[in-house]
N, C-alpha and C positions, 0 to 999 in steps of 0.2 A: 172188578171193573176199575179201569184206570181213569182218573179224572184229568181233564185237559185244563191247563192254565190258560185262560183266554188272553191274558196279557202277553203271552209268548207267541200267539198266532200272528201271522203276517196280516197287515192291514190291507183290505181290499176296498177300492173306491166303487161303490155301487151306483154312483150318479152317472148320468148319461155322458158319453164323451163329448167334449167341446167340438164345435164345428171346426173342420180342418181348414187350414189357410188356403185361399185360392192359389193354385199353383201356376195358373197361366191366365193371361189376359186375352179377351176376345180379339182385341185390336192387333195382337201379335200373330194371329193366324192368317195364313195366306191361302187363297183359293183363286182359281182361274175362272174367268167368265167363259161363256159358251164359245166365244171367238178366240179364246186362248190368252187374253191379256189378264194380268194380275189385278184382282180387286183389292184395293187397299181399304180394309174395313175401318181404319182409323179416320178416313175422310167423312165417315158418317157419325162421328162422336157427338154431334149436336142433334141427332135424330134417333128415334126408336127404329129398331130393325125387326122385321118379321121374316124369319127363315121358314121356308116350306119345302119339303121334299116332294117333287112333282113327278107326274107320269102322264103320258099322252093316251094310254089305253086303259084307263082306270074308271071305275064307276064315279069317282070323285073329280074327274078331269074337268067337269063343267065349273068347278070352283075357280078355274082361271078367270071366268067372267067376274066373279065377286072380288077376286084378288086385284084385278085391273081396276074395278070400281073403287076398292079401298085405296089403291095407289093414287087414283085421280082425286079422291076426296081429301086424303090426308098427306099428300106429297110434301106439304110444308113442314111436317114433323115426323114422317115415316118413310123408311126405305123398305121395299119388299125384295127379297132375294129368293128366287126359286132354284132349287138344286135337283136336276133330273136324277132319278135313281131307278135302277132296273132290278132291285132286290125283292120286290113284292109282286109275285105272279108274272114276272118278266114283262111288266106293263110299260116299260120305257125302252124298247129295243132299238130305237133310232140312233143315228150318229149325230154329231153336233149340228150339222147343217139341216138335217131332217127335223130335229127338235126345234131349232130356231124358226124354221119355216112354218112348222105346225103351230107353234105358239102365236106367231105373228098373223098368219093367214086365218086361223080359226077363232082366235080370241083377242086379237089386236094387242097382244102383250107388249108393253113398253118398259115394264120393270126389269130388273137385272135377272138374268138366268146364268147359272154357273155351268161349269163343265159337269159331265155326268160323274157322280160319285157314289160311294158306298156310305150308307148312313148307320150301318151296324156291322158287327162281325170283325174279323181279323184285319180287314182292309178298310175299316171305318176311317173316313176323312177326319183330320184333326178338328175341323169345325164341329162336326157332330160328336166327337169325343168331348169337346168343351160343353156343348149344349146338353149332353146326356149324363155327364159325370159330376156329381156334387164336389168331388175333390178338385175339380178344375173350375166349375162355375160358382162354387161357394153357396149355392142355394138348394138344389135338389137333384136327385138321380131320376132318370127316366129311361125308357127304351122306346125306340121308334117302332110302332105297331103296324103301320101301313102308310101308303102314299097319302100325301096332303096333310101330314101331321105338322103342326105349326109351333114355332118357338118365338116368343116375343122378348126382346131385349131393350132395356131402357137407354136413355141418352148417355149414360155413363158406362155402357158396356156390361150392365148387370142383368142377369136373367130375371125376367118378371114372372113368366109362367110358360107352360106348354099346353097345347090343345090338340086333342085327337082329331082324326079326319072328319068325324061327324060334326065337329064345330065348324060352322060356316064362317068364312072370312069376315062377313059383315055382322056377326053375332055381337051382342052387347058384351059378352065375355071378353072380346078383344077390343071393340071400339071404346069401351069405357076408359081404357088406358091411353086413348089417342086424343081425347077431347081436352 
């Protein structure tokens, strides 16, 4: 039996790896509004932002009501940005004008709505890349599970947390960060 000299073994660091450096800033990401104009996220650097992937034919679509209520109550320190997405059950089949009309007519939506985007997969929009990847947001990894998943960002463009579709917009899990 051959003895191993432990002093000659390579050293391994068994501690957890340190957090990776944030590789991108939220405010550097560009996204278009539903009408095609560019939304400059840096104009909201004095407010928190709630990003929500939305769909008009989903069981959670009635959350538009509470999103609008949240928008009305906290507009002094919150911006809500809804991003239509057709990746979950093909529940957002409409084009830009149909989506815009639906939101306004049925829910009186006045908060920002973006162009239709992919929130996961190979065509994932850079915004959702930032929201879901720790190496970009510096906080945590996540994956978008369904329509109306929410991501809350603080006034400095730092991810606070994300909330699954079942968390209602007026939930204390969200509003405690807005007071």
